[in-house]
Each structure stands twice: as structure tokens, then as C-alpha cells.
N, C-alpha and C positions, 0 to 999 in steps of 0.2 A: 627907812634910813633917809635922812635929809641930805641935801647937796653938800653941806659943810662936812658932815660925818663921812660921806663917800670920798670927798676930796682928801680928808685927813687920813683915811684908810689907805688910799692909793699912794699918797706921799710917804706915809710911814713904811709901806711895803717897799717902795722905791728906795728910800734912804737906808733900809735894812740891807739891801743888796749893794747900794752905792752910797756909803756914808758921807762921801765928799760932796754930794749933791746939796745945793742950797735951794730949797723949795721956793723961796721968794724970788729967785732969779729965773725960774722956768717961764717960758713963753708958751701959753696954752695952745696956740695954733701952729706951732712949729714942731717938726719931727722930734719926738722925745728921745729916741735912741741917740740921735746926733747931739742933742743938747747935753746929755749926761754920759755920753761915750760908753754905752753898754754894748758888749759883744753879744752874739746870738745866745750864748749860754746864760749870761746875766739876764737877758730879756726873757728867756724861757723861765728862769727862776722867778722873775718879777711876776709873770703871768700865773705861774703855779702858786706863788704867794697870795695873789689876789683870789685865786680859786679857793685856797684853803681858808682865808679870812672871811670871804663873802659867800662861800658855798655856791659859787657860780661856775658852771661849766663854760670853758672857753675852748671850743673846738679848734684844732689846728687850721682848719679852713678859714677861720675868722682872724687869724693873726695879722694878715695883711691889712685888715680894716683898722687896726689899732696903731696908728702912726703918731698921733699927737695926744697931748694930755686931754684935750677936748674929746677926741675920738674915744679914748679909754673911758672917760667919765660918762659920755653918752651911751656907750655900749653897756657899761655896768648898770647905769640908771635904768635902762630898758629891761635888763635881766633881774635886777634886784627888786624893782617895782616901786 
């Protein structure tokens, strides 16, 4: 999976949970939850959605590492290969 496919998957998963999100307005290195105003349940659903679409395990211990869009993409890139 290339970078663009991964980004597209992440953004489609995010907009499925928060349809009001405008992907073009996201700042890649700022906290994602604050930008899109996700509560903890929405954030968990986002991570579960990524797990289901990409078949990547995201242990709860790693949740704190996933703050920005860049964090999420880097983490998934390392797992997806």
C-alpha cells in the first residue's frame, strides 16, 4: 500500500465517524482529536475502523503515540509495510 492509499484509507475512516471533517483542512502535525473534535468513544471507533480496514493491530498501549495525522500515518506505515 502506497502513501496515498494509506492516507485515503485513514481519511475515509475518519470521515465515516465524523462526516463534518474536511480532510483538506487538516494540519498533519497538530493533534488530530482536537482538530476534528472527537471524544474518546469516537477516537476508539476511528482506531477500530483502521484495524478493520487495514488488518493492523493497534494495542491500547500505543494509543497515546497516535496524536497527529502524521503519527497515525507513520505508525500504520510501519505496521502495513
